[in-house]
C-alpha positions, 0 to 999 in steps of 0.5 A: 561602565564605571561599576565594571571597571571598579570590579574588573581590571582595565586590562580585562574590561577594555577588550570586552567593552570593545567587543561588545561595542563592535557587536552593538555597531554590527547589530545596528548596521544589520537592522536594515538587512534584517528588515529586507530579509524579513520582507524576503521571507514574507514574499516567500510565504506569499509566493509559496501560498499562491503556488500551492493554490495554483498546483491544487487548482491545476491538479483538480482540473486534471483530476489527479488524486488528492494525495498526489496533489498534496505531494506536489504541493509539499514539494513545490512549497518546500522548494520555494521556501528553501530558495527564500531562506537562502536569499534571506541568509545572503542578505543578512550575512553578505559573506555567505554566498549561495554556493556556500549555503548550498554546500553547508546545506548539502553536508547537513542533508547527508548527516540528516539522511543517515540519521533518518534513513528509513523515514526518508526511504518511506517518504521517497517510496510514497512519492513514487507510489503516488506518481506511478499509481500501481494501485488506488484507494479502494483497490484490494491488494496483497503484499508480504502477508498484508491483504485488504482494501486500500483506505489511504496512501500517505507520504510515509505509509499506506493504510490497508483494511483487512477483510476481518476489519483490522487496519494494517499500516504498511510502510511505503518502502515495503510496498515499493520493494516487494511484489504487490498483488492488486486483486481488483486491478480489473473488474473481473477475476477467475476462481475455481473449485475441484469437483469429484464424481464416482469412477463408475460415472460417465466422464463426458456426461458429468462434464456437460452436467457441471458446465451447464450448472455453472453457466446457469449461475447469475454471478458467473460472467460467461460473457467475459470468458467462457467457463472451463471444466477439465478432468484433472486427476484420478483421485482416491475415490473419484475422478476430479474435475477442475471447474473455473469461471469468471466473476467480480474481482472483490473478495465478497464476489469470489466467496458468493459466486463460489457458494452458488456454484457449489450449490448449483453443481450439487443440485445438478448432479443429484438431479441426473443421478451422478454420484459424488462419492465419499472417500472409500477405504478398501481393506485387504486381509492376507490370511483367513480370519477366525469366526467365533460365535458370540452367545446372545446376552438374553440366553 
């Protein structure tokens, strides 16, 4: 103190020393409150841990998805920690009431919300998706150009594995705001092809042959719904039939069943002598064409 007084005038050192003394006294007086606040934070950690374990146990018994259990644990743990921190602040700083703390927290949340708008949007969308469960892990979905099997649903994004093996990470807000096609929502799905027969063939006979051939395919689930064969249109060189049947909803089921159906229809039409025509082109010449003999090269 004497060294400080020798360097600085008393008019400067006196208020400074008084201020430092006041801070020291306040710090010593706050030690018990700080200890109580640390005890409150320790109890908060124990309560949060216990509550998270309880949520996991209840969710496992209720057979909830793991991602949904993680969300519930996160929300419950965050709520408990916020309450514990508010209590600790009011213990250390008695002038801070819970109302003032909540007001300050609310203003700070608004500022943070504007700064991280997209992040919070994806977070909330992820929670709603996990709660509503419009699709599950393993479903084949399509949304805004992204199509494939759902591998993971996190708080921020959803991982979709495309049929070519590539992984697409889609923000949850995109899945929440846009239409999502869940192709494997049911065990079976309808698919169709177009089959053409020549104009000279009997339409009813061709329809019966096609229907019989499709029913004989093992991947066609006519026990779910019967197949449908309709004469659809007059094509350029054929009568076109629309053939629809039900099979498994996985993309590989669609491709495999279509392969077998096409082969079966082709084989059945060939066996019955029903022509599957090639495209025909008819050329019409308005005037006579001159014919000129071409001499043989050997001559």
